[in-house]
C-alpha positions in Angstrom: -21.0 -54.3 -49.9 -22.9 -57.5 -50.8 -23.0 -59.2 -54.2 -26.1 -57.3 -55.2 -24.3 -54.0 -54.9 -22.5 -52.5 -57.8 -18.8 -52.5 -57.7 -16.9 -49.2 -57.5 -13.6 -48.0 -58.8 -10.8 -47.1 -56.5 -11.3 -43.5 -57.3 -14.9 -43.7 -56.2 -13.8 -45.5 -53.0 -11.2 -42.8 -52.1 -13.5 -39.9 -52.9 -16.3 -41.4 -50.8 -14.6 -40.2 -47.6 -15.2 -36.6 -48.5 -18.9 -36.1 -47.9 -19.7 -39.4 -49.6 -21.0 -42.8 -48.6 -18.1 -43.3 -46.2 -17.9 -39.8 -45.0 -15.0 -39.4 -42.6 -13.6 -35.9 -42.4 -10.3 -37.3 -40.9 -9.7 -38.9 -44.3 -11.4 -36.6 -46.8 -7.9 -35.7 -48.0 -7.9 -39.0 -49.9 -10.1 -37.2 -52.5 -7.2 -34.9 -53.3 -4.7 -37.7 -53.9 -4.1 -39.6 -57.1 -5.1 -43.3 -57.1 -1.4 -44.3 -56.8 -0.7 -42.0 -53.9 -3.9 -43.1 -52.0 -3.0 -46.7 -52.6 0.5 -46.1 -51.2 -0.9 -44.3 -48.2 -3.4 -47.2 -47.5 -0.6 -49.7 -47.9 1.5 -47.8 -45.4 -1.4 -47.6 -42.9 -1.9 -51.3 -43.1 1.8 -51.9 -42.5 1.8 -49.5 -39.6 -1.3 -51.2 -38.1 0.7 -54.5 -38.2 3.6 -52.8 -36.4 1.2 -51.4 -33.8 -0.1 -54.9 -33.0 3.5 -55.7 -31.9 4.4 -52.5 -30.3 1.2 -50.9 -29.1 2.5 -47.6 -30.5 0.0 -45.8 -32.7 2.0 -42.6 -33.0 3.4 -43.6 -36.4 -0.2 -44.1 -37.7 -1.1 -40.6 -36.6 2.1 -39.2 -38.2 1.4 -41.0 -41.5 -2.1 -39.6 -41.7 -0.9 -36.1 -40.8 1.9 -36.3 -43.4 -0.5 -37.6 -46.0 -2.9 -34.7 -45.4 -0.1 -32.2 -45.9 1.0 -33.9 -49.1 -2.6 -34.2 -50.5 -3.5 -30.5 -49.8 -0.1 -29.0 -50.9 -0.3 -27.3 -54.3 1.8 -28.5 -57.1 5.2 -26.7 -57.4 4.7 -23.7 -59.6 0.9 -23.7 -59.3 -0.8 -20.3 -59.3 -2.0 -19.5 -55.8 -5.8 -19.6 -55.5 -5.9 -18.0 -52.0 -3.9 -15.2 -50.5 -3.8 -14.4 -46.8 -2.2 -11.5 -45.0 0.8 -12.5 -42.9 0.1 -9.8 -40.4 0.3 -7.5 -38.8 0.0 -9.4 -35.6 0.3 -7.9 -32.1 2.6 -9.8 -29.8 0.9 -11.2 -26.8 2.0 -9.3 -23.7 -0.1 -10.9 -21.0 -0.5 -14.5 -19.8 -3.2 -16.4 -21.5 -5.2 -16.7 -18.3 -5.3 -13.0 -18.1 -6.3 -12.4 -21.7 -9.5 -12.3 -23.6 -9.4 -14.7 -26.5 -11.8 -15.0 -29.5 -12.2 -18.1 -31.6 -13.6 -18.3 -35.1 -14.7 -21.8 -36.2 -16.7 -23.3 -39.0 -17.5 -26.3 -36.9 -21.0 -25.6 -35.7 -20.3 -25.6 -32.0 -22.8 -23.8 -29.7 -23.8 -23.8 -26.1 -26.7 -26.0 -25.0 -29.9 -24.0 -25.3 -28.5 -21.7 -28.0 -29.0 -23.9 -31.1 -28.6 -21.5 -34.1 -31.2 -23.7 -36.0 -29.5 -23.6 -39.5 -32.2 -23.5 -42.2 -34.7 -23.5 -39.3 -33.9 -27.1 -38.4 -33.6 -27.6 -34.7 -31.1 -30.2 -33.5 -29.7 -30.8 -37.0 -27.8 -34.1 -37.1 -24.2 -34.3 -38.4 -25.6 -36.5 -41.2 -28.1 -33.9 -42.4 -25.5 -31.2 -42.2 -23.2 -33.2 -44.4 -26.0 -33.8 -46.9 -26.6 -30.0 -47.0 -22.9 -28.9 -47.1 -23.5 -27.1 -50.5 -26.3 -25.0 -48.9 -24.0 -24.2 -45.9 -21.3 -23.0 -48.2 -23.7 -20.5 -49.9 -25.5 -19.4 -46.7 -24.7 -16.3 -44.8 -22.6 -17.2 -41.8 -24.1 -17.0 -38.4 -22.3 -16.5 -35.1 -22.8 -18.3 -31.8 -21.5 -16.8 -28.6 -19.8 -19.2 -26.2 -19.3 -17.3 -22.9 -16.0 -17.7 -21.1 -17.8 -19.2 -18.0 -19.4 -22.0 -20.1 -19.0 -25.3 -18.2 -16.8 -27.8 -20.1 
């Protein structure tokens, strides 16, 4: 940010990681944190980066980000549940995974080369455009893409 840019509050900074000017879906959880909690997390990350310079071990950084996500997304104690999911019934897996047929549901937009689902009739939509249009995606009818089991990796 150069001197001609307007300054921003810390709240604006931390929320900018969630589909904002600094979009980074690995850190969009900062939006759900208070300013104090986000500042404490960033201070911890900087401390752990300093440690990693000496040790080469980045595992504590990954653990800190993971723990912060859990804390940011956890509902307050006593909060009314907004979502309810069935716990089952699940059928125990009786065959080895290699012998099983597995289905995967994802909201990530993956598809096989040559099978672009062309959301909103846009071919080869970039990640940036998809992020700008996230509100439209959330209201649109979901589409399914088939990824055959023999698809090369």
